[in-house]
C-alpha positions, 0 to 999 in steps of 0.5 A: 762581688755578689753572684746575681746570676738567676736560674730563670730570666726576667721578664718586665711587664708594664702597665697601663699607657706605658711602653717597653723601653728604658724611659719607662723602667728607668734604671732597671735595664741598665742595672741588669745588663751591668750584672749580666741579668738576662732579661726581657720585655713583655710586649704588651699594649699599654692601652689594651684591656686585662684579656687582650694583654694576657694573651699577648703576653702568652705569646711572647713568652711561649716565643721566647721559650722556643729562642732561649730554651729557658723552662721558666720566667720571672715576671715582674710587672708594674701597675696593670701590668700585674693583673694582665701577668695574674691572668696568663699565670692562672687562666691560660696555663702560665703557671707552667712557665712561669717561677715567680712574679713580683708586682709593683704598685698594682690595683689588686683590689681595683681603683677608685679612680676607675669607679669614678670615671665609670659613674661620670660615664666619662670611660663610655663617652664616644668623644672621650674614648675616640680621643683616648684611642687616637693619643694611645695609637700615637703612644704605640697602643696596638688595640686599645680598648679604653673602655674595657681597660677602665672597667677591668679596674674597678672595684667590683670587677677586681673582686670578681677577678680575684675570685676567678683568678686564685694564685697558683701553688707552683709560683712564687707571689710577691707584691710592693707598693708605694706611697705618697705623703703629699699631692707635691711628692708627684705633680703627675698624680696629684689629683688621683692622690687627693681624690683617693686620700678622700675616698679613703677617709669617707670609708674609714669615716663609715666604718668607724661610725659602723663601730661606734653603732655596734658599741652603743647597742645593748648587749642582749645576751 
């Protein structure tokens, strides 16, 4: 039998609209328990912005340092949870107690979905905002801030974020992504899949047009 014991315990960090439970993480918690792997939850807010969640993560991990006597932790973060974790590591001293960060389907470059919501002003609409806040409270949100959450994940904001939150040399980073071939692969993401596919196609087309123009310009050297 393979020895799966780890030097440092694992901390699972969820993303937007999620909670710390097995319903969200699926079979992962059971697999850890079956193999006697110590793990904990990040205890962040599924509806809070990046800076607030990074502070929550810091407070939780510092408590775990006291109660578990662990020197460091291996973080596994899904979606926006990886952005929260990166901010904690880079800006809030998290590199001192984090051994590794593994991100799953993280919007490291931002998501055009956030840009779309900002462009349509849906993220700042008072009625929409109040509705999302009410829903988030029902789903366990502690300090919901949908306006800042959406802005944090925009392409422009993530460009700034990446410059301000560089990787720390003492932390091991790895990132994993998933793909969908058709909208029918996951009906929950069918609409966003179609939108992102169209946007990606438009971006590629603009890039190809630039290449064509560049190729048609005579070489004057």
